[in-house]
Structures are given as C-alpha cells and as structure tokens.
N, C-alpha and C positions, 0 to 999 in steps of 0.2 A: 268142747266149747268156748266161743272165744272168752276173754277177757275185756277188751277194748268196747267200750261204748262212745259211741261218734256220736254227737251231735251238730245238724247242719241248720244254720239256722236263717230264717230270710230276712234278711236285716230290713227291705224295703217293708214287708207283710209288717211286722213287728212296730217300726217307727209310725206308719201312715194310722195304723191300728192306734196306736196310745192318741197321736196326735189330735184326731178326731173324737176320743173320747173324751176329751177337755176343753176343746176348740170350739165345740158348740154351745157350750158355755160363757165362752168368750174367755175362756182361762189358759193365758198362757207364759204363765211364767218368767214374764220379765227379770232378768237379773240388771243389778248396776249397770252393766256394761251397755244395756239396752237390747239384749240379745233372746228371744223366747228361746225358751228351755224345757217347754212340754212335751214335745215328743220323747226327747231322748232321755227326761226321766221316767216317761213311762214304759220306754222298750227297755228300758233298765230293769224297771220293775219286772215284765213280763221275763227277761232273763234272764234274772236271779229268781224267778219262781221256775222255770220250769228247769234250769240245775237244780235246786231241791228235790223237784219230784222225780226227776230221771239220772241224776248223779252221773254225768257223763263223765268219762277218763279222758274226753278229747274234743274241743268246742272249737267251728271255725266259723264266721258270716259272711255269708255270699248278696251280694250287692247288682242292681244294676247300674251298666254303666255307659249314662244316656239313655236318650227315648229312642234313639235310632237303633235298630236290629238288624239282622240279614232278614226278620220276615217283613220290615218295610218294604226292602227288595225285594220279593216275592208278592208283597201287595202292599203298595202304596197308602193306602185307605188302614191297615191293620193300628188298631188304639188311636186310629183319630178323631174318636170320639173323644177321648178325654183331654180336659182342660189345663191350664198351667197349674201347679201347685200353688199353693196361698201361699202370700208373702212371707207370714211367720213362719211356717214350715224351711222354705229353702236354705234358712243356715244352718238349719238343723240338720242336714243332710252329711257336711263336713264333718262336721261336732261329734254326731253318732259316730262316725268311724274313727274319729279320734278318741271317745270314751270308749269302745269295743277294744282298741289298739292297748289302751292306759290298762286292759285287762288283762292284756297279753294274749287276747283271742286274734289270731289273724282272720284279715277282712281281705277277700277274693269278689274277683270279680274280672269280666272280659270284655273288652269293648267290641261291639256286635250281637250281644248275646245278652239276653235275661239271665239273673241271679237262677232262677228256674232249671236253667242250663248248665250254671257252673254245679247246683244241686245236684242236678242227675250224673254229672260227668263223674264229680267224687263220690257220688254214693254207688256208683258202678263199681269204683275201684277199691273204695273202703269196704265194699259187703260182702267182698270174697275173703275177710280175714277177720272183718268185727260186726257188730251189730251197729246200725245208722237209725239216727230218728232224724225227720223232717219237721223242722220246726216251723211252720207257715200260716198263712190264712187261706190260702189259696189251693182250691180243691183240684186244678191240673194236677199238682205233683202225686196225685192219688193214682197216675198210671207208671208211679215209680214204683210203686208196692213191689215187691217179691222178698221169698226169703231170708231174712237179715235186714229188710228195709222196714219200718214202721213208718206212715206220716201221722206226726200230732198237729190238727188243725186247731188254730186258737176257736174258741168260744167267747161268750161276753165275759166280762169283767175278768179277773185275774186267777192263772192257776185253774180254770175251766177247759178241758179238753174234750175233741172227738180221736181217740187215737184208731187208725185202721193198720190190721198185717194182713197180707195176701187173701187168707180165711175169711176173715170178719169180712172182709170189702166182699168177696162173692156171696157170702151170707145174705148181707145186706142189697148188695145192689142186680146180683142175678148175673153178672158180668166180672171178666176177671178185666185188670187193671189194665192190658194193651187195648183191651176192645174199648175202654174211656176214649183213646186214639179217633177211632173210627165214631162211636157216640157225638163226637162233637164236631167231626167232619161231615155228619149228617142233617145236626139240628143246628149249626155253627155257635155262634156265640158273640152274646150283645155285648156282654164288659169288654171284650177285644177285638169288638168290630168285624168281625167276618159272619156271612151270612150263612155257609155250609148251604145245604137244598130248600130251597125258599118254599116252603108250605110243609116242610117235614119237624115236624118236633118230637119233644124228647121220645113221648109215648111210642111214636109210629119207628121211631129209631129204633128203642129198646125192642121192639117188638121184631123189628127186620134183624137183629143183630144176634136173638135168643136165636132166631130159625135159620140162618145162615150164617153166620158166626161173624165175618170181617166184609167189609166191602166189595172185594172180590168175590165171596160167595155169594153175594146180592144180584152183583154184575153177570154173573154166569147164570145166574136163576132167574134173570130179568122177566122172563115171559109169565112166571108164576105170581107176580104182583099184579094188584090192583092196577086198572087203567090209569086211575091217575096218581096213584104211585111210580107207575115206569114213567108219564111223562115227566112227571116233575124232577124226578133222579135224571133222563135223557137230555132235559132241557138246561140242567145244571150242570153237568157231568164235570165241565172244567174246574168250576169252582168248588164240586166236591172233593178232586185231586190234589187241589191247592187249600182248599179248608182243613185238610188230614195233613200236611207238609208244617201249617201253620200251628194245628193243636198237638203234633208231638213235639216232647222237650227232646231238646238235640242235648243226646251224653258223651258227644264227641267232642267239648268245647277244648281250646287250650288252655286249660286251668292245671292248676298242679299245688297242693299243697303236702306237704309230706306231715306223716301223723306227728314226728319230732316236734315241729314245728307247732304243732296244734294241742300238745300235753295240756290238760287244763292246770296250770297253777296262777291262782290270784296273787299278787304282790300288793298286800292290804295296804300300805303306805304309799306305793302309787295310786294306786286306784283313790284312796282318801284324797291323795292331794289333787286328784282330777276332780273328784264329787265335788272338794269344796271351791274351788277355781269355779266351775258351775254354778257355785252357792246352791246345792241342793239343799231343801232343808231336811231334817229328820233321817238323812239318808240311812242312817246302820238301821234304824225301826223300820221304815218306810220300804225298803229296798234290799237290803242285804240281810236283815232279821239279825245283824250282830247284836 
C-alpha cells in the first residue's frame, strides 16, 4: 500500500466559491490598503478544512491560466456565456497564488489549458504510486475517477463533501467515469456553453449509453434508435464529435511537479506573516484552528 496521499486543489473553484459566499451580502473584507480579501480568506478556510480532513502528505494547487484555452480554438463560443469576474475578485487572483506560495504549496498551471487538465495530467502521473484526492466544486472531474484517484466535491458550507471513488460513482450513476465524457457530448453543457446534440437531454443520453456503451456503439446501432433520436444525432453529428473533444479533460498537458516539491510542510512563521500582512482577523481560530 502506498503511503503518499496527494491532494490536488482546484484553486479557481475554491476561490470563486469563497468569494460568492460573502459577496452576496456585500462583505468583501477590504483591508487598510483598500484590497478586498474575502475570497482569499474563504479559500484558505476551505483549504485548511480539507487538509485537516484528508491529512495529505503532498499538496499542489492548480489554476486556470487566462480565459482562452485550446477548447476556444476548437469552438470559439466555449464558455462565451460567462461574464467578466467582479472587480472585487480580480485583485484576489494573484493574491491567492501568493498566499498559497506562502504555505510552500506549489502553484501549477499551463497556458492554453484549464486547471482541470492540469489536475488530470498530474493525477495520471501520481496515481501510479500514490493515493490522489481531487478537491474541486466541478463535477467534470468525476471522469478522472479510477483506482487511487478520488474526487472530493465541495458542498455548501465548510467541511461538507461528496466524495467519490470509482465504485461508488458507478453504483450511484450507473455508468463508468469515462462514460461521463460521452454523456456530456450527447447532452451538451450549458455551463461551458456547448450544445451537444440538440433535443437530447440527460435522461435520453443515459438511456442510450446504458444500452450501447459509447458514442461509437450508438452510431453503429443507429438503425435501432427511434426516428426522432436518429434524426437529432444525424443532424448534429459534427457537434457531437466536437462536444466530446470539449468535454474530455486533457491528461497530457505540459505540467510537471515533483512530489519532492509538493511535500506538505507549513512554515508557521512565514504563513503567519502573510496572513497578518493581509490583515486576516482571528485567522488562528477561524482558518488554521491553531
């Protein structure tokens, strides 16, 4: 049995969740320099809660690197439905990375790829010899489940998680993690702004995958489909194949981080200096539990 427990953190997911938890009531925690810190404060609280829960030996934080990725090259409207981040959040992106670095946790990202792709790539490498936990709010990462890779989905509040491993996912969903990609290709994703096959929703997509296994299986047996299902798929065949490329997490991104660099050890003096610089109130009690 491996003794390494590697926690891969979706930095954007934690930061956005923490921001909106307090921004809804216009509570931005503006410090004496005029900088809002509510997202970073909340992110740290999420992070330390997970550290306490999962007791990792190694930690890495993964980030999106800009709004454009290879998926925009494939489909220019990818995520085009998303507006600009709130002005109070913008300065906190860099601040969050600085704070993570003050904990001696590596920040990892790759231009042209999403944090999901970085997490997929690193989990593929580390899972050969380590137990990997993916901390995120994004269900897309469920497609990465396999032996030695668990997905920990943030739920409302702090310390509330839906934890998935390969077997529990199949028991709950009735499909394998890899079939998640074909499911999204068929039904599309309104959050990421690609349509899949117009007119086919989750219920029909699941039914087809349970019977035929894959998109290839569906196409090979298209004569068996209802007239409506067949016409919808045939009319949207190009978009079906494109949507699958958009849905699949790319596990060959050019990211690398040695486990030696990710060994989890906090220099309390360095951490305290950063938290004090940001003017985090009651951080010993509310964030670290020290």
